[in-house]
C-alpha positions as CSV (number, residue, x, y, z in Angstrom):
1,M,64.0,-9.7,-21.1
2,I,62.6,-11.9,-18.3
3,Y,62.2,-14.7,-20.8
4,Y,65.8,-14.6,-21.9
5,I,67.1,-14.3,-18.3
6,S,65.0,-17.3,-17.3
7,A,66.3,-19.3,-20.3
8,G,69.9,-18.3,-19.5
9,I,69.6,-19.5,-15.9
10,L,68.0,-22.8,-17.0
11,W,70.6,-23.4,-19.7
12,A,73.4,-22.6,-17.2
13,G,72.0,-25.5,-15.1
14,F,71.9,-27.6,-18.2
15,A,75.5,-26.8,-19.0
16,A,76.4,-27.9,-15.5
17,Q,74.8,-31.3,-16.2
18,V,76.5,-31.9,-19.6
19,P,79.7,-33.5,-18.2
20,G,77.6,-36.0,-16.2
21,L,75.4,-36.6,-19.3
22,W,78.5,-37.2,-21.4
23,H,79.8,-39.9,-19.0
24,D,76.4,-41.5,-18.3
25,W,74.7,-41.2,-21.6
26,R,73.0,-44.6,-21.2
27,D,71.4,-43.5,-17.9
28,P,67.7,-42.7,-18.7
29,L,67.3,-40.7,-15.6
30,K,70.2,-38.4,-16.5
31,R,68.9,-38.0,-20.1
32,A,65.4,-37.2,-18.8
33,L,66.8,-34.6,-16.3
34,C,68.9,-32.9,-19.0
35,A,66.0,-32.9,-21.4
36,V,63.7,-31.3,-18.9
37,I,66.1,-28.5,-18.0
38,F,67.0,-27.8,-21.6
39,L,63.4,-27.8,-22.8
40,A,62.3,-25.5,-20.0
41,G,64.9,-23.0,-21.1
42,F,63.9,-23.5,-24.8
43,C,60.3,-22.8,-24.0
44,F,61.2,-19.5,-22.4
45,A,63.4,-18.5,-25.3
46,L,60.7,-19.4,-27.7
47,G,58.0,-17.5,-25.7
48,A,59.9,-14.2,-25.9
49,P,58.2,-11.7,-28.3
50,P,61.4,-11.0,-30.3
51,T,61.9,-14.7,-30.8
52,V,58.3,-15.1,-31.9
53,G,58.7,-12.3,-34.5
54,F,62.0,-13.8,-35.7
55,L,60.5,-17.3,-36.1
56,N,57.5,-16.1,-37.9
57,G,59.6,-14.2,-40.4
58,A,62.1,-17.1,-40.8
59,I,59.4,-19.7,-41.4
60,G,57.4,-17.3,-43.6
61,V,54.1,-18.2,-41.9
62,P,52.3,-15.8,-39.6
63,N,52.1,-17.2,-36.0
64,A,54.1,-20.3,-36.9
65,A,56.1,-19.6,-33.7
66,A,53.0,-20.3,-31.7
67,C,52.8,-23.8,-33.1
68,V,56.5,-24.4,-32.4
69,T,56.2,-23.0,-28.9
70,Y,53.2,-25.2,-28.1
71,A,55.1,-28.2,-29.4
72,A,58.1,-27.4,-27.2
73,L,55.8,-27.0,-24.1
74,N,54.2,-30.3,-24.6
75,A,57.6,-31.9,-25.2
76,F,58.7,-30.4,-21.9
77,S,55.6,-31.9,-20.2
78,A,56.3,-35.3,-21.6
79,A,60.0,-35.2,-20.5
80,S,58.9,-34.1,-17.0
81,L,56.5,-37.1,-16.7
82,V,59.2,-39.5,-18.0
83,L,61.7,-38.0,-15.5
84,I,59.3,-38.6,-12.6
85,V,58.7,-42.2,-13.7
86,H,62.4,-42.9,-13.9
87,W,63.2,-41.0,-10.7
88,R,60.8,-42.9,-8.6
89,G,61.9,-46.2,-10.1
90,A,59.8,-48.4,-7.8
91,D,58.7,-50.7,-10.5
92,S,60.7,-53.1,-12.7
93,P,62.8,-51.5,-15.4
94,D,60.6,-53.0,-18.2
95,H,57.5,-51.5,-16.6
96,V,59.2,-48.1,-16.2
97,R,60.3,-48.2,-19.8
98,R,56.7,-49.1,-21.0
99,I,55.2,-46.2,-19.0
100,S,57.8,-43.8,-20.3
101,H,57.3,-44.8,-23.9
102,G,53.5,-44.5,-23.4
103,W,53.9,-40.9,-22.3
104,L,56.3,-40.1,-25.1
105,I,53.9,-41.6,-27.7
106,T,50.9,-39.8,-26.3
107,Y,52.5,-36.4,-26.4
108,A,54.0,-37.1,-29.8
109,V,50.4,-37.6,-31.1
110,V,49.3,-34.4,-29.3
111,I,52.0,-32.4,-31.0
112,A,51.2,-33.9,-34.4
113,G,47.5,-33.1,-33.8
114,Q,48.5,-29.5,-33.0
115,V,50.5,-29.1,-36.2
116,A,47.6,-30.5,-38.2
117,L,45.0,-28.2,-36.6
118,F,47.2,-25.2,-37.1
119,A,47.7,-26.1,-40.8
120,A,43.9,-26.5,-41.2
121,G,43.1,-23.2,-39.5
122,D,43.5,-19.6,-40.6
123,A,45.6,-17.2,-38.5
124,P,46.8,-14.5,-40.9
125,V,47.4,-11.7,-38.3
126,E,50.6,-12.0,-36.3
127,R,50.0,-12.0,-32.5
128,R,53.2,-12.1,-30.5
129,T,51.7,-12.0,-26.9
130,D,48.0,-12.7,-27.1
131,F,47.7,-15.4,-29.7
132,D,45.6,-17.6,-27.4
133,T,42.8,-15.1,-26.7
134,Y,42.9,-13.4,-30.1
135,Y,42.3,-16.7,-32.0
136,A,40.1,-18.3,-29.3
137,D,37.1,-18.3,-31.7
138,T,38.9,-19.3,-34.9
139,P,38.0,-22.8,-36.1
140,F,40.7,-25.4,-35.9
141,V,43.1,-22.9,-34.3
142,R,40.7,-22.8,-31.3
143,E,40.9,-26.6,-31.0
144,M,44.7,-26.4,-31.3
145,I,44.9,-24.0,-28.4
146,V,42.5,-26.1,-26.2
147,L,44.4,-29.3,-27.0
148,Y,47.7,-27.7,-26.1
149,L,46.4,-26.3,-22.8
150,L,44.6,-29.5,-21.8
151,A,47.7,-31.6,-22.5
152,H,49.9,-29.3,-20.6
153,L,47.5,-29.0,-17.7
154,A,47.1,-32.8,-17.6
155,A,50.9,-33.3,-17.3
156,A,51.3,-30.5,-14.7
157,S,48.5,-31.7,-12.5
158,T,49.6,-35.3,-12.7
159,T,53.2,-34.4,-11.8
160,T,52.0,-32.3,-8.9
161,I,49.9,-35.1,-7.4
162,L,52.7,-37.7,-7.9
163,C,55.3,-35.4,-6.3
164,W,53.0,-34.6,-3.3
165,R,52.2,-38.3,-2.7
166,W,55.8,-39.2,-2.9
167,T,56.8,-36.7,-0.3
168,L,54.8,-38.7,2.3
169,Q,57.0,-41.8,1.7
170,I,60.5,-40.5,1.9
171,S,62.7,-38.0,3.8
172,G,65.9,-36.0,3.4
173,W,66.9,-34.0,0.4
174,T,64.7,-36.0,-2.0
175,R,61.6,-35.0,0.1
176,R,62.6,-31.3,0.0
177,A,63.2,-31.6,-3.7
178,L,59.7,-33.1,-4.2
179,A,58.1,-30.5,-2.1
180,V,59.7,-27.8,-4.3
181,L,58.7,-29.7,-7.4
182,A,55.1,-30.0,-6.2
183,L,54.9,-26.3,-5.6
184,G,56.5,-25.5,-9.0
185,W,54.1,-27.8,-10.8
186,L,51.2,-26.3,-8.9
187,C,52.2,-22.9,-10.3
188,T,52.5,-24.5,-13.8
189,S,49.0,-26.0,-13.4
190,A,47.7,-22.6,-12.4
191,Y,49.2,-21.2,-15.6
192,G,47.1,-23.7,-17.7
193,V,44.0,-22.9,-15.7
194,V,44.4,-19.1,-16.1
195,K,45.0,-19.5,-19.8
196,L,41.9,-21.6,-20.2
197,I,39.8,-19.1,-18.2
198,A,41.0,-16.3,-20.5
199,V,40.2,-18.4,-23.6
200,A,36.8,-19.3,-22.2
201,G,36.1,-15.7,-21.4
202,R,36.5,-14.9,-25.1
203,W,33.9,-17.5,-25.9
204,G,31.5,-15.7,-23.6
205,G,32.3,-12.3,-24.9
206,Q,34.6,-11.3,-22.0
207,Q,37.9,-9.5,-22.4
208,W,40.1,-11.3,-19.9
209,D,43.3,-11.0,-21.9
210,P,45.5,-9.8,-19.0
211,L,45.0,-13.2,-17.4
212,S,46.8,-14.7,-20.4
213,T,49.3,-12.0,-21.2
214,R,50.4,-10.9,-17.7
215,L,49.4,-13.3,-15.0
216,A,50.0,-16.6,-16.8
217,P,53.7,-15.7,-17.8
218,M,54.4,-14.8,-14.2
219,L,53.0,-18.1,-13.0
220,V,54.9,-20.2,-15.5
221,T,58.2,-18.3,-14.8
222,V,57.9,-19.1,-11.1
223,G,56.8,-22.6,-11.8
224,A,59.7,-23.3,-14.2
225,A,62.2,-21.9,-11.7
226,L,60.9,-24.0,-8.9
227,T,60.7,-27.2,-10.9
228,S,64.2,-26.8,-12.2
229,A,65.4,-26.2,-8.6
230,G,63.5,-29.2,-7.5
231,Y,65.2,-31.5,-10.1
232,I,68.6,-30.2,-9.2
233,L,68.3,-30.3,-5.4
234,P,68.9,-34.1,-5.0
235,L,72.2,-33.6,-6.8
236,L,73.3,-30.6,-4.9
237,G,71.8,-31.5,-1.5
238,P,74.6,-33.9,-0.3
239,R,77.2,-31.4,-1.5
240,I,75.5,-28.7,0.5
241,D,75.5,-30.9,3.6
242,S,79.2,-31.6,3.1
243,L,79.9,-27.9,2.6
244,V,78.0,-27.0,5.8
245,A,79.8,-29.7,7.8
246,F,83.2,-28.6,6.3
247,L,82.5,-25.0,7.5
248,R,81.2,-26.0,10.9
249,L,84.4,-28.1,11.5
250,G,86.5,-25.0,10.9
251,P,87.0,-23.8,14.5
252,L,88.0,-27.3,15.7
253,F,90.3,-27.8,12.7
254,R,92.1,-24.5,13.4
255,L,92.5,-25.6,17.0
256,V,93.9,-29.1,16.5
257,G,93.6,-30.2,12.9
258,S,96.3,-27.9,11.5
259,R,98.8,-29.5,13.8
260,S,98.6,-32.7,11.9
261,G,98.3,-31.2,8.4
262,K,101.9,-32.0,7.6
263,R,101.1,-35.7,7.6
264,H,98.4,-35.4,5.0
265,T,98.6,-35.1,1.3
266,V,98.1,-31.5,0.2
267,L,95.0,-31.2,-2.0
268,S,95.6,-30.0,-5.5
269,W,93.7,-27.0,-7.1
270,R,91.7,-29.6,-9.0
271,S,90.1,-30.8,-5.8
272,L,89.0,-27.4,-4.6
273,G,85.5,-28.0,-5.9
274,N,85.3,-31.6,-4.5
275,V,83.6,-30.7,-1.2
276,E,83.3,-34.4,-0.1
277,L,87.0,-34.9,-0.5
278,R,87.9,-31.7,1.4
279,L,85.5,-32.7,4.2
280,T,87.2,-36.1,4.5
281,H,90.6,-34.5,4.6
282,R,89.5,-32.0,7.3
283,T,87.8,-34.7,9.4
284,T,90.9,-37.0,9.2
285,A,93.2,-34.1,10.2
286,I,91.0,-33.3,13.2
287,R,91.0,-36.9,14.4
288,D,94.8,-37.1,14.0
289,G,95.1,-33.8,15.9
290,L,92.9,-35.0,18.7
291,R,95.1,-38.1,18.9
292,D,98.2,-35.9,19.2
293,V,96.9,-33.8,22.1
294,S,95.1,-36.6,23.8
295,V,98.1,-37.3,26.0
296,H,97.4,-33.9,27.7
297,F,93.7,-34.4,28.2
298,D,92.5,-33.5,31.7
299,E,89.2,-35.1,32.9
300,G,88.9,-32.4,35.5
301,V,88.7,-29.6,32.9
302,R,86.0,-31.4,31.1
303,E,84.0,-32.1,34.2
304,R,84.2,-28.5,35.4
305,A,83.1,-27.2,32.0
306,Y,80.3,-29.7,31.8
307,R,78.8,-28.8,35.1
308,Q,79.2,-25.1,34.5
309,A,77.3,-25.5,31.2
310,L,74.5,-27.4,32.9
311,S,74.3,-24.7,35.5
312,V,73.6,-22.0,32.9
313,G,70.8,-24.0,31.3
314,S,72.5,-26.0,28.5
315,S,71.1,-29.3,27.5
316,T,73.0,-32.5,28.4
317,A,74.2,-32.9,24.8
318,E,75.4,-29.2,24.7
319,A,77.1,-29.5,28.0
320,Q,78.9,-32.6,26.9
321,A,80.1,-30.9,23.8
322,I,81.3,-27.8,25.8
323,G,83.1,-30.1,28.3
324,D,84.8,-32.0,25.4
325,A,85.7,-28.7,23.7
326,A,87.1,-27.2,26.9
327,M,89.3,-30.2,27.5
328,V,90.6,-30.3,23.9
329,A,91.2,-26.5,23.9
330,V,93.2,-26.6,27.1
331,A,95.2,-29.6,26.0
332,A,96.0,-28.0,22.6
333,L,97.1,-24.7,24.1
334,S,98.8,-25.8,27.3
335,D,102.5,-26.4,27.8
336,P,103.1,-30.1,27.3
337,R,105.8,-30.1,30.0
338,R,103.4,-29.0,32.7
339,R,100.7,-31.7,32.1
340,A,100.9,-34.3,34.9
341,P,98.3,-36.9,34.2
342,R,99.3,-38.8,31.0
343,L,98.1,-42.0,29.5
344,D,100.2,-44.9,28.7
345,P,101.6,-44.5,25.1
346,A,100.8,-48.1,24.3
347,V,97.2,-47.4,25.2
348,L,97.2,-44.3,23.1
349,D,98.5,-46.1,20.1
350,S,95.7,-48.7,20.2
351,V,93.1,-46.1,20.9
352,A,94.3,-44.0,17.9
353,L,93.9,-47.0,15.6
354,D,90.4,-47.5,17.0
355,A,89.6,-43.8,16.4
356,I,90.4,-44.1,12.7
357,A,88.6,-47.4,12.2
358,G,85.6,-47.1,14.5
359,F,85.1,-43.4,15.0
360,T,85.9,-43.5,18.7
361,G,88.4,-41.3,20.3
362,P,91.1,-41.4,23.0
363,V,90.1,-42.7,26.3
364,V,89.9,-40.1,29.1
365,G,89.3,-41.5,32.5
366,A,86.4,-43.9,32.3
367,Q,84.9,-42.2,29.2
368,T,85.7,-42.1,25.5
369,L,85.9,-39.0,23.3
370,D,83.5,-39.5,20.5
371,T,85.1,-38.5,17.2
372,G,82.2,-39.3,14.9
373,Q,81.5,-36.4,12.5
374,P,78.3,-35.2,14.3
375,S,80.1,-35.1,17.6
376,L,83.0,-33.3,16.0
377,I,80.7,-30.7,14.6
378,R,79.0,-30.2,18.0
379,M,82.5,-29.9,19.6
380,S,83.6,-27.4,16.9
381,R,80.6,-25.2,17.6
382,A,81.3,-25.3,21.3
383,V,84.9,-24.2,20.8
384,R,83.7,-20.6,20.7
385,A,81.5,-20.9,23.8
386,A,82.3,-18.5,26.7
387,I,82.8,-21.4,29.1
388,V,85.5,-22.9,26.8
389,E,87.2,-19.5,26.5
390,G,87.1,-19.2,30.3
391,A,88.8,-22.6,30.7
392,V,91.6,-21.6,28.3
393,R,92.1,-18.2,30.1
394,A,92.3,-20.0,33.5
395,E,94.9,-22.5,32.1
396,R,97.0,-19.6,30.7
397,A,96.8,-17.8,34.0
398,H,97.9,-21.0,35.8
399,S,100.8,-21.4,33.4
400,R,102.0,-17.8,34.0
401,Q,101.8,-18.3,37.8
402,A,103.8,-21.5,37.6
């Protein structure tokens, strides 16, 4: 069952890539990515014992499924190497194309050799789980098994080394993805090594079949899951960052952003999955909300909250965010008629335009409220700080007394 579950997960990832493949069919990177994910699921489906029995019966040749599975595994290896070559893309397109074609031709020859060796050998007894070790001493079939394992191990080890070297040159989500890929291909390399050890054990008269029938499938399952995740991470990473930023801006949006929501176009249900668009919409609403309440900003509130935060051990950046959040919260929740210090409306209008164009905020005293997204996120996190809540309670108490 684990084979089919793994195949289903991988094919679900493939299905998610189909729309992009349909629109960017000419993109070799997209084609290679889809081929890798599809072939990984295909290999799992082929390796399941029920599928092995079905293929053997359908083809009418005992153990023909082993030949088909080996061919699929080496096709997966070739696709993975091609994907890495296109993904890195450091060389000229012609050079990348030549390397890719070289890998494809090499593994096509390997697959053809496997088929020829299987046809020349004799494997009359069907073996659904231990074909490698059972026929480890059979002429021609033995060579087919070794050829498949060496070709697969060469691709896995090469990809592991390339991914690991590449992680030292880049950063961000691509580096995380390559680290996951390197670990996944390391597990896949271990699969080939364990299989070879089990086969070599048969040559020496040892019975190490559990290495091939139990440990190796576990290693390749983990390896396939990690490699598939590694290939998908660069696509999902920016969306994850946008989603995290969207959620972190929630407190500040509820405080000031919802006030200006009426001036923004309401997002349709089709845009619910577009995290980047929703993040832009929320960020814009917050900036407009800050512009609206900026006329009620009180520098004294910010200064008091800032110094109080420093006194309890907050860093300078944290204290600045707490001070800004306290000033914004008091301005948003206070009675506009009771606020004395106000800025000139003409100045506010010009500052609001600057805030939209240059990510700077309304002027307060001699300082500027930074409305860049990182600053907004820090301010949003600080909205729930005890110092900010204390500033709001003090403002409310002052309003009731007045």
